[in-house]
N, C-alpha and C positions, 0 to 999 in steps of 0.2 A: 076632234075639231081642229080647224086650221092646220090640216096636214099633220095632226098629232103633236102640234106645238104644246098644247095643253090637253088634258082629258079629264073625265069626271072623277077619276081617282085622285088627281091633284087637288081638286076642289074639296073633296072629302078630307084629305090629309091636312089641307090648309085649315079647314074648319076645326078639326080636332086639335091642332097645335095652338090656334088662337084661343080656344076655350081653356087650354092648359096654361095660358099666360106666356106663350112663347113668341109673341109678335115681334119683340125686340130682336130675337135670334133670326127670325125670318127676314126682317128688314136688313139686318147686317149681311145676310147672304145675298140679298138682292143688290146691295150697294157695294159689296166688296169687289175689288179689281180681280180680273181673271187670274193673274199669277198668284195672288194671295189665296184664292179659292183652291188652286192646284196644290199649293204648299200645305194648306190645312188638310186637304184630302189625303195627303201622303206623309203626314207627320208621325204616324204611329209605327213603332218598330216591332211591336208584338200585337198580333191579331188572333181572334179565336179561329179554330179549325172548321170554318163553315163554308169553305169553297171547294170546288171539285178537285183542285190540285192538292188538297189536304188528305185525300183518300189514297191509301197505299196501293190498292188494287187499280185505281185510275192511273197512278204513276207507272205501275208495271205495264199497263195497257199502252201508255205512251211509248215506253221503251220498246215494246214489241213492234209497234207500228213504225217506229223510227229505225231501230237497229236490227230487228228480227229476234232480239233476245230480251226477255222481260227484266233481266238483271243488268243490262248494259244501257245506261242513259245516253242522251244525245251528246252530252259533253264528251263522254268517252268515245262515242261513235265518231264524232267530228274530229276529235284530237287524233285518234288513230289513223283516220283516213286522209286527213289533210295536213296535220302538223307533226307527225311522228319523226320526220327527218329534218325538221326546221329548228334552228337554234337562235337564241337571243332575240326572240320576237318582241316587237314593240306594239302594244295594244292600246286601244281606246275603247272605253265603255261609256255609252250614253245612257243617262238616267239610271244609274246603278242601284238606287235604293239602298238597302241595308248591306249590300256588298257580298252576299253569300255566293253569287254566281262567279265573281272574280276569284274568290278563294278556290272554287272548283277548277277553274281554268288553269291557275298557276300550279296546281297539283298534277295536272295531266299533260301540260305542254310546257316547252322551255321558253317561258316569257322572261325577258330581261326586265321589262317594266310594263305596267298597265296604268294608264291615266284614266280615272273613273270620276264622272261628274254627276251631281244630282242637285236639285233645287232645295231639298229638305235638309236643314241643319241637323235635325235629330237623327235622320237616317245616316248621314255622313259620320256623325259622332259615333254612332253604334258601329258602323262599318270599320272605322279606324281602330276602335277598341278590339274588335274581333280579329282584324288583320295583325295587330300587334301581339295579341294573345297566341296566335298561331304561327308567328314568326315571319309574316309576309309583309310587314309594314315598310320594308325597304324596297319592295318590288311594286306594291300596289299604292298608287298615289291618289287617295280619295280627296275630292275637293267639292265645296259648295259653289255651284255656278250654273248659269243658264247656258246650255250648249250653243244657243244661237248667238251668244255674245263672246264666247271664248275664242281668243286668237291662237291659232295653231299653225305649225309649219306645213307647208305644202309637200306632198309626196313623202310624208314622214312615217306613217304607221303601216305595219305589216298586216295587222288585223284590226277591224272595227267590230265591236260586239254590240248588238242592239237586241235586248231580250225583254219581251213584254213591255216595251216602252215606246216603240215606233208608232203604235196606234194612238199615243198621247201627243204626238207632235203635229203642229200646224203653224205655218204652212209646211206641209210634208215635203214637197219637191225641193224647197229651199234647204232643208236639213240634209236631204240625200245628196244634193249637189255639193254641200259643204263636206260631207263624208267623202265624196269622190275626190275632192281636192286634197284632203288630209291623207288619203290612202295612197300608198305607192301603186304605180302601175302593176297590174296583176296581183295586187294585195287582195286579201279576203274580207268580205263583209258577211258576217254570220248573223242571221235574223231568226229569232224565235218569237212568233207573233200571232196575235188575234187579227184575222183578215176578214172577219164577218161583217154583218150589217153596221153601217155607220150609226153611231149613237145608240147601238143595240135596238134598232128598229126591226125587230124580228118579223120574219115572214109569217103569213097566216098558217102555212104548212108547219113551220117550226112550232108555233104555239099549239097547234092541234096535237102534234105528236107528243110534245112535252107534257101537256095537260092530260092526255090519255094515259101516259105512263104514271104521272103523279097520282091519278085517280085510283090506280090499282095498288099503290103502296100502302102497307099497313100504317095506321096513324102513328105508331111509335117511331116510324122512320121519317115522319113529316113534322116532328116537333122542333120548333126553333130553339136556338141556343139560349139556355138558361131562361126558358119561358114555357108556359103551358099552351101557347098558341100553336095552331096547326097550319102549316102551309097547304092551302087547298087549291090554289090556282096561280099560274104564272101569267102576267100581263105584259103587254108591250109598254115600256116606260115612255112617258111623254118626253119630247125633246127639251122642254123647259126644266123638268125635274133632273134630267141628265146634266144640263148646263149648270143648274144651281148646286148640285152635289159635287160635280167635278167637270168643269168645262172642257177638260182635255180628254175625257174618256171616249175612246173610239171615235175621235173627232173626224178622222179621214181614213178610217180603217179599210174601206173598200178600194181605196186608191193604192194601197201598199204594193200589191203584186204587179199591177200595170206599171207603176213607176219604177219598181226594181228592174223589170224587164226592159224598160226604156233607157235607164241610166247605166245599168251594169250588165255583165254577162252572167245570167243565172245558170249555174251548172248542176244544181241539184235541189229538188223540193221533196220534202217528206211531210205527208199530211197525217195529222193525228186526231182529227175529229173535233169533239167539243160542241158541235152544232146543236146537239140535243142535251148532252150531259152537263155542260157548264151551267145552263139555266135551270135544269132539273134539280141539280144538287145544291145550287146556291141557297144559303141560309140553313140547310139541313145536312150538310156533308158530315158533320160531327157524329151523326147517327150511323155512319157507314165505315167507321174506323176499325171495327171488330173483324176478326177472321172466322167467326162462327159460321156454320153451314147456311143458316137462313140468310144472313147478310150477304154472303158470297153468292148465293143463288140469285138473290134479287139484283145484285150488281151485274152478274153474268147476263141476266135477261136484258137489262138496260143497255149493256155493251152490245149485245147481239142485235138489238133493234137499230141502234145507230150504225153499226157496221154494215148491216144489210142495206140500209137506206143509202149509205155512202157508196157501197159496191154497185148498187143499181142506179147511182147518180140521181137519186130523187132529192138529195141535199148535197151541198158542197161542204168540204171541211172548213171549219172556222179557224182552225189553228194549224200552223205550218212551221217547219224548219226550212229556211232557204239559205243555201250557200251560194254566194256571188263572188265573182272576180272583177276587179276594176279593169276597165278597158285601157289599152295603151293609148297614150296621147298622140295626136297627130303632130308631126314635126312642125316647128314654127317656120 
């Protein structure tokens, strides 16, 4: 109803929470400011392995689709191809979270420094601790900040890294124009992103394929984390529920590729799917961590379905690696 601003599932969830005495919590969510909701959504540094990226076979599939080798991840692929001969790189990482990505970059490329920013105090505290533990605290500068407010030098960075965070930014064009100014002419913007439906408003075709696959999975693979409940169907989330849970989630995701092409020179795009698999495995990914034959057989089936649909262009890849170069500025 109302273009899926709310739906019947929201009303049922609301009724269950009120009967459980959770009205105060609901009211707090409704009245909290947007930035506070985002901070709360990303305050955790440890989460259960219930998402598609937690599955080792999924990670190997990404690697193969990106680098052609299931053992070579995108960090290694990009570092070898674009940074192998570059020294003393100055990097900027936007919405760095717990900092594990920056640790990977400094191992593979010659970064003199990486400035990394995030809204979450707990995430930055954890990131600093890990960087110090691994001896990179003099190279990676983790800071709590809103990247829309941080003042940075023009034409300063050789590389800007935006990994699974660009789809949380709004207004999106504003942040990309800021990146353009911070980045040296011909500097690199590396994007690893969800570029699928805004606010996860899945297409009817996506839902049909996801639910058909889900229906043939044995129940033991559909059990939710530390629960006896079975995931039986995937629904299109209402826009209101998305806004209440995390108002930044996929807020302008469909605009990412068009804006990158508009503002930068896109020199390479690697697509690695997720259009079906992300939502299929959400909440139940922990059941697919084993390398036993049955689990791997089911995973292969799911991979083959998505691969075939992508190959035939019946669906578009929701996840991409994009390598961009900053454009030369016109002389004044």
